[in-house]
N, C-alpha and C positions, 0 to 999 in steps of 0.2 A: 287625815292627820297621821304623821309618822311617829312611831314609838321605837324605843331602843331597849333591848335586853342585853346585858353584859354577861359574857361567859369568860371567866378568868382561866388562863392556862396554868397548869400546875408549876411549870418551869418555863424559862425562856431558853431556847436552843442556843448553842454557842454561835452558830452561823445559820441563819434562816434564809433559804432561797425560795422565793416565790417566782416560779418560771412559768410563763404563759406558753406552754408547749402543746396544750390540748386544743382541739377544735371546739369553738364556742358556737352554740346554736343561736342564730339571729332570727330565724323564722322556721318553724314555730319557736318561741322562746318561753322558758329557758331550755327546753329540750325538744328534740324530735324523736326521742325513743318511744317505743310503744308503751302505753300506760295500761295497767291491769286493774287498778283499784283506786277509788277515791272515797275519803271519809272526812267529815267535819266534826270538830269538837265543840264548836259554837257557830253562830251565824257568820262569823268573820274568818275563823281559823280553820283551814282545811289542808289535807295532805293527799297527794297522789303519787303512785309508785308503779314501777314496771321493769322493763328490761335493763340489763347492764347495771344493776344496782341503783337505778334512778329513783330519787325521792325529791319531790318539789313541794313547796309550802306556800300558802297565801295567808295573809293576816288582814286582808281588806276585801273579803267576800269575792275573791277571784280577780280583782282588778290587776293585781300584780302577783307573779309567782317567782320564787327563787329556789335555786338548787340547795339541797342539804347533802352533806357528805355522809355516805353510807358505809364507806370503807369496805365495799365488796363490789364485784362485777357480776355477781349472780343475779338471775332474774328474780324479782320480788313480786309476790302474788297477792298479799292480803295484809291489812293493818287493822289494829284494834287498840283503842285507848281506854284505859281503866278510869282515868280522869284527864283533866286538861294538860297535865304534865307527863304522865306515865303512859307510854305506848309500846306496842310490840308489832314487829313486822316479821312475816315468814316468806320463804322463797325456795328456790330450787336447791338441790343437793344439801338439804337439812339446814338451810340458813335460818337463824333466828336472831333478830336484832331487838334491842331494848333502848328506850330513852326515858330519862326522868326529868328532862328539861325542855319539854315541848318540841322535841325533834332536832334540837340544835347539835346534839351529840348523840350518836348511836353506838352502843356497845354490842359486839357480836358475842352471843352467848356460846358456851361450849357446845360443840356438836353432839346431838343425841343420836342422829341417824344421817345417812347419806341419801335417804329418799327425799324426793321433792315434797315440799309442804305447801298446801294450796289455800288454807284458810285458818284464821285465828279469831278467837272470841274470848274476851275476859268479862267475867261477871262481877268482879271487884278487883281491888289492887293486888290481891294475892292469888286469886283463882282464875285460871285460864285453860283454854283447850285449843289444840291444834290438830288438824286433820291433813292427810296426805296420801301418798301412793300406797297401794296394796293393803288397804284396810287399816292404815295407821291412824290411831287416835292417841294423842298425848295429853297429859294433864299436869298442871303445876298448882301447888297450894302455898308456894312461898315466893310469888312474884317472879318466877322464871329461873330461880337458882337451881332447882331440881325438877326434872320431868319424868313422870312415870308413864309407861305404856299401858293403855287400857285395852281390854279384850273386845274387839268388835265382832269377831266371828265371821269376818268377810275378808276376801282378798281383792275386792273391788277398790278402786281409788275413790277417795272422798274429796269433794271440791268445796263443800260449804258446811259451816257449823253455826248454829243459832240457838241461844238459850233464852227462854221466856221467863225463867226464874233461876235462882241458884241451883235448884235441883232438876228442873225440867229442861231438856235440850234435845236438839235434833242434829243429825249429820246427813248430808246428801251426796250421792255419788253414783257409781255404776259403771257401765261400759257402753259401747256404741249402740247396742241393741236392747239394753235393759237398765232401767233406773232403780236406784235403791235409796230408801230413807230409813234411818235407824233413830229410835227414840230412847232416851233415858229419863227416869223419874227419880233417880237416886244419885245425881251429880256424877254420872259416868261410871258407876260401879257395874251396872248392867245395861245392856242395849238390846232393844227388841225391834225386829224388822217390821215396817209398816207395809201395807198393801197399797202400791201406787198405780199399777197398770201402765206405768211409763215405758215407752219403747226406746229410751235413750237416757244417757246419764243426766243426773241432776247437778246443776251448776250453782244455784243460789236459792236460799230460803229466806222468808220474811213472814213474821207473825204480827197480826194486829191485836191479838189477845191470846190468852193461854189456849183457847179452843180454835181460833181461826188463823189459818196460815196459808201461804202460797209457796210453791216450788216451781222453778223453771229450769229448763235444760234443753237437750236435743229433742226437737219436734213438739214439746209439750209445755203448756202452762197448767199446773195442777192447783187444786184448792182442797183444804180440809176444814170442816166445821166442828170436828169432834176431837181436837187434840191429836190428829194424826192417825186415829184409828182407821179411818178410810180417807182416800183421796179421790177426787173427781177431776177428770180432764176437762178443763174449760176451753182450751184451744189446742188444736193439733195442726201442725204445719210441717213444712220441710225445712224450716229455719232452726237455728240453734240460738237459744236465749241464754245470756250469761249473768244477768243481774236483775233483781226485782227489789222494789222499794215502795212502801205504802206510806202516804202522808196522813191518811185517816182510814177508818174502817172501810170506807167506800172507794177511796181514790188511790190508785197505784200506777206504777210505771214499770215497764220491762224493756230492757235493751238487749241487742244481740248483733249478729253479723248481718250482712246485706244492708247496713246503715239503718238498722231497725230501732225505732222508739215506739212503743205501744203504751196507750193510756186507757185505764178503765175508770169510770165514775159511778159504776153500779155494782160494786163488790165483786168484780171479776166476771160478771155475767157476759159482758161483751168487751172487746178491745178495739180501739181505734188507732190508726197509724198516724204518727206525727212525722211528716217528711222533713228532713233537714238538708238534703242535697249535699251531704258531706261524704266524700269518698274515703270512709274509714270504718273499719270494724269497731263496734262500740262494746266496751268491756264492762263498764260499771256505771251505776247511777246512784246519786245520793241527794236528798232534799234536806235543807235546813229549816224550812217552814212549808206551809201549804203551797206557796207560789214559787219559791226560789229553789232551783235544783241544778245539779251539775252532772255532766257525763264525761267520761274519758274513753280513749280508744287508741287506735294505731297512730303512729306518727306524732306522738306528743299532743294529740288533740284534746282540748278542754273546751266544753261549751257550757253555757249557762242560760237558764230561763228565769224570768222574774214574773211570769204570768201563768206558771203551771203548764207551759206549752200552749200552743204548738210552736211558739217562736223561740228559737234557740240561737244564741250568738257565740261566735268564736271569741275566746279570751286570750289565746296564746299565739294566734297567727293572723297576719294581715291579709294573706291570700293563700288559697290552696290550688291555684292554677299552676300548671307546669311552667317553669321558668327556663328560658333558652339562652340568655346572654347577659353579660355584666360589662360595665365600663366605669372605671374610676379615674379621676384626675389626680388624686392623691389618696392617702390612706383614709380620709374622712368623707370625701365627696364622691358619690357614685350613683348610677342608675342601674336597675335590673329590669329586664323585659321578658315577656312570655306570652302564653296563650290568651286568647280572647281579649286582646287589647290591654293586657296587664303591663303597667309601667309604674314602678315605685322608685322612690328617691330617698337617700340619706345624706345628711350633712355632718353626721357624728359617728362615722365608722360603723354604721349598722345598728347602733344602740336604739335608734328610732327610725321608722319608715313612714313616708307619706305617699298616698296615691296621687298620680298625675293623670289628669284627664287630657286625652288627645282628640276625642270625638270619633275614634275608630275602634272597632272590635276585632280587627284583623289579628291573625297570628303574628306577633312580633318576633323575628328571629335574630335580630342583631341590633345593638345600640353602640354608638361611638361618640364619646364626648371629646370635643376639641379643647374645651376649657370649661370653667364653671358656668359659662353663659351659653355657649353654642354646642349643640349636639344633634345627632341624626339617628333615625330609626328606619329599619327596613323590614318588610314582611311579605305576607301573602298578597296575591293579586297585583304584584308590581308596586306595592305601596312604599313610598319614601316620604318621611316627615322630617321637618327641621324645627328646632327651637333656637331662638336668639335671646331668651330671657330665663335661662335656667330651668326650662320645662314648664313654665307657667302657661305658655301658649305654644301651639304647634301649627305649622302650615304644611299643606301637602305640596310636594314637588312633583313635577311632571317627569315620570320615567319613560313614558311612551310605550310601556309594555304591561303585560298582565302576568308575567312569570313569577314564580315563587322565589323571592330574593332572600338569601341565607346569610350573607356576611358582608360587613362594611369595614373598610380600613382607610384612614387618611394618612398620606405621606407627609403632609404639612397642613396648615390651616385652610388652604384653598384647594389642594389636589387630593381627590379621594376616589375610591373604587368600590364597587359592589359586585358580588358574584352571586349567581343563582342557578335555578334549574334551566334545562335546555341549553346549557353552555353559555348562558348570558353573562356578559361582563359590561358594566356601565362605568363611565368615568366623568368626573366633574373637574373643572379647572377654575371655577368661580364660586367656591364654597357652597356647591349644591344648587345654585340657581338654575343651571342647565346640566343635563346628563346626556352623554352620547354613547351609543352602543359600540363596543370594541369587538373585533373579530377574534374569536377563540378557536374557530374551526372544531368546536366540540358540541355535542348534544347531551352530554352528561350532566348530572347534577353537580354543580360546583359549590362545595360546602364551606370553604374557608379561604380568605384572602389575606395576605400579609405583605406589606411593602417595607423595604429597608431604606429606600430613599424615593424620590419622585420618579425615578426611571426604572428601578429594579424591584420586581415583585414576584410573588409566587401564589399559586392557587392549587388547592387540593380538592379532589372530587371523586366521583364514582358513577357507575351506571349499574343498576340491578338488572342485568340482561337475563339471567335465570338464577335459580337457587344456588348453584355452585360456581357461578362466574360473575364476580362482583365488578371486575374491570375498572380498577382504580387508576387514577391518573394524577400526575403532578405537572403543572404548567409553570413556565417562567417567561417573564418579559424583561428586556433590558432597555426598552425604548418607550417607557411610560405607557405600555398597554397597546401600542400599535400592532405589535406581533407577539404571539404567545407560542412558545416552543415546548413541546412535550419533553419533560425530563425523565419521567418514569410513566410507562403507559401499559395498559392491558394487563395489569397484575390481578391476581385473585384476592385483592384486598378492597375493603371500603376505606377510603381516606376521609377523615372527619375534621381534622384541624391541622393547620400549619403555623409554625412559629419560628422566627429567626432571631438569634441573639447577637448576630453580627452580619456583615455582608457575605461571609462565607459559611457560617455555621447555622444550620437550621434543623428542625425536627418536624415530623408529621406523625399523627396518631390515627388509629383506625382499628379494624378487625380483619381477621382472615376469613376464609370461606366457611370455617367451622364456628365462627363467632368468638374467637379468642382475640383478646386485645393485642395489638402490635404497636411498636414505636420504631421509626426509622430515622436515621440521621445523615446529614451531609456535611462535609468539611470543605467542599470545593464549590460552593455556590450552586449546588444542585446538579452538578455534572454527574455525580454518582450518589447513590443512596444505599445505606447498609442497615439491615434490620439489627437493632441493638437490644431489643427486649421483646419478649412475648409472655403474656400472662399465663398463669397456671390454672385459671378458672375461665369459664365460658362467658365472659363479659367483655364487650368491646370498649375501646377507649374513645371518648367523645371530644376532649379538649385538652390543650397543653398551654402552659404559660411559665415564663422564667422571670425571676426577680433579679438575677444577674447571670453572668456567663456560666456559672456552675450550678446554681440552685433553681430547680424547676419542679413543677407539679403536673400530674396527669390525672384526670378524673374520667369515670365511665359508669357502666351499668353496675347494679348491685351494690351501690354505695361505695364504689372503688375510689380510693385516693392513694396514689403512689408518689414518692418524692425522690429526687436525686440531688446530691450535693457535689457530684463530680462530673458534671456535664454529660450525664447519661450513661456513664460507665456502669453504674449500679443503681438499682431502684429499691426502695423500702416501702412496704405497705403501711399505711396509716389507718387507724381505726376511726370510722365515721359514725358508728352506732346507728346505722340505718341500712336498709337494703334497697332504698329508692335510688333510681338512676340519677346521676349527676350529668348535666349537659354542658357546663361551662366552668372554667377556672380562670381567675384573673389575679395577677400579682399587682398590688398597689404599693409601689415603692419596694424597698428591700426587705421590709419586716412584716408586711401584712398581706394575707392571701384571702380571697373570697371564692366561695364555691356556690353554685346554684343548680337546681335540678327539679325533679318531679315533685308534685304536691306542694309547691311553693317553698321547698327547702332552700335555706341559705345558711351557710356556715362561714366562720371566720377563724383564722389562725394568726396570732401575732408572735413572731419569732424574736429571740434574743432580748426579751423584755424581762430581765431578772432584777430582783432587788436583793442586795446583799446587806444584811443587817448585822453589824458587828456584835461581839459579845458584850453583854451588859452585866455589871456587877450586882444589879438589883433583880429581885424577883418581881413578877408581875403583880404580886399581891400588895406591893407598896403603892399601887394606884387603884383608885376606885372611881366609878362614874355614877352619877345620880342626876335626876331621879331614875329609878329603875322600876318599870320602863320609863323612857323619856319621850318628850314630845318636841321634835324639831331641833332641840339642842341637847348636848351632853356637857356636863360639868365634870372636870377631872380633879379628883382630890388626891394629893400626893402626900405621903407620910413625911413628916419633918418639914413640910412647907417648902420643899425644894422648888426653885423657879423653873417653869416649863418654858423652853425656848421655842418649841415648835411642836405641832401635832400633825401627823401625816396619816391619811387613811388610804388603804389599798383595797381593791376588790378581790374576788376570789381567784382571778387570773394573775394577780400580782401587779396589776396596773395601778399607778398612782392616780387617785380620783379626787383627792382633796388635800391641800396644804394650808394650814392656818396657824396663825399666832393667837393662842387663846386670849380672850379678853376676860379678865377675872376668872381664868381657868375654864372658860366656857367656849364651846365650839358649835357653830351653826351647821347642822346636818340636814337641813330642810330640803336641799336640792338633790340629795342622794336617794336612789330608788331603794325599796325594801330588799334586803339580802344580807348575806354574811360578809363582813369586812374585817380587816386587820388594822387596829389602831396602834400607831407607833408614836410614842411620846419621847421627845428628845430633851434630856436633862444634862447639861454640860456636854461631855463627850460620850455619854451613855445613852442608849436607846432602849426603851422598855416597850415590849410588844404584847398585845393581848387581842383576843378575838371579840368582836362586837357584832351584834345583829341589829340592823335597822328595820323597823317594822312600819 
């Protein structure tokens, strides 16, 4: 059941521009940024946070997550709530955030230090502690308005803070070869070092009583039975553990790198591994009851168990397999394919994805949609598949070869081409029913094919002949593939993608012998090629796509996305908030761009989608919504009983998601997903705008 909480803006701006210029995460969603911490305030309401100022929230036990605005790009490391409404977050470079409305608005508190802050713990609404770099311990007794520096007596960094009572607390830290735990019994006035025997830093603390506690970190899981006076090593390994949580005195969980989840059911005497097969470093664990728990980690990963383990389920991603190719017929309808037979489909611009079953587990390298009904896949072992019913069923076509097939392009609905390893080129003239081998006179890996009409096409490829001789090649045909003429051969480049915006103007991407990305351009139908751009970082470029003759995108390693708006004369880097490699970029119409890559990453950008809201003579306070919170509907109350002509709701990207004429001033919101929205109420020629949150 959806609920709604209203946050009124103090004033309405003279002109409000909601411009969808940022890249939106589609998988995982709502973010692919690394997450460092997860906490719940009740069984349904939880928060996770991490790199680039990312904060996400759930109000339905993890079924849906939505982004919260942090107003910072700093890395966020820890969160603590004093009650369901009041919470604090700390992060790098002295970042301290506070909310008094369950996270819907965060205030950045005045900086106390430039040191990174790693953990925060509040014992009541007013009293809280923060620990960080170089022995830093901070304390507030007025809800964060003022922070005092406590004397720790150490220069080690502290990564964890835990209080068992208002007076008794612990901090954990150290360095690579030595762990440190300090204890206070007087609310932080004095701190005493405990004897740990740990041979690496302490990352997390958890107590099941005032006497019994656990500490985890580099190499060790420690336990105390006497309030920290002594600590015993319960597990010693070469792993690093980042978070510990106990659901009862006997049952606890530890997570760390190397995809580690450990569980004990005997008070920490022994620990069993819970494999999750998840390619991510795990940063934090939290349980809301004895069976329901959550973990977060790299790449925006959120998993949940409802059985106390060992079964953990992905909440924010439909797939973690590497994705290799994208094909859209318009901005809404598209397929994405990848490793291990992965094929997913969307009909609503990536808001939702469904798995398609093909019956094959091959590596799918290319997908090409002719229309919403007909599409093709190619991949390893010479596999070619075709669907004639929108992906519901697939039939295998006879390629006659076992080569690795890398790229498909159709010149029209019946004539298509496939390029692959060993210089293979295949052609069909009957919508894929039969395929014939064309003579390319090449043995190289042909990576990308692009046809501008049924006769003229280009192929880009390479051969890794040795470490410093990549031997890239560009081929051209003007007779429908009967003959292929080298346009550029034996270069010290890897060519990965070719794209033409007209019969004469085209581009190829790749990398040089040092691994630096390069872009080349032709303006004479491939007769000559000029290098127009080289990256300043050692990541190659993997794919290129244009939405019109001037606007194009290139993606590559290290989360690289660059954009041109002047036909390649200049390129501007865009922030993707990930270091994962991108394999493919596809422009779907003039306004929408999709990117796919490693670990199932899919991003979308919508251009020129702005909403200009004119000046309103009214303050947003003249409207109220109720009930608060609401279930499925909001009722809008307007001072003076002014008639409402229309209610419009926009999502956080500025996209219009609902237009309604209120019936008795009531609007149905039941079909909207949880998240932050903007409600615009039209009264005469005036528009009143306020922020709403649908739960």
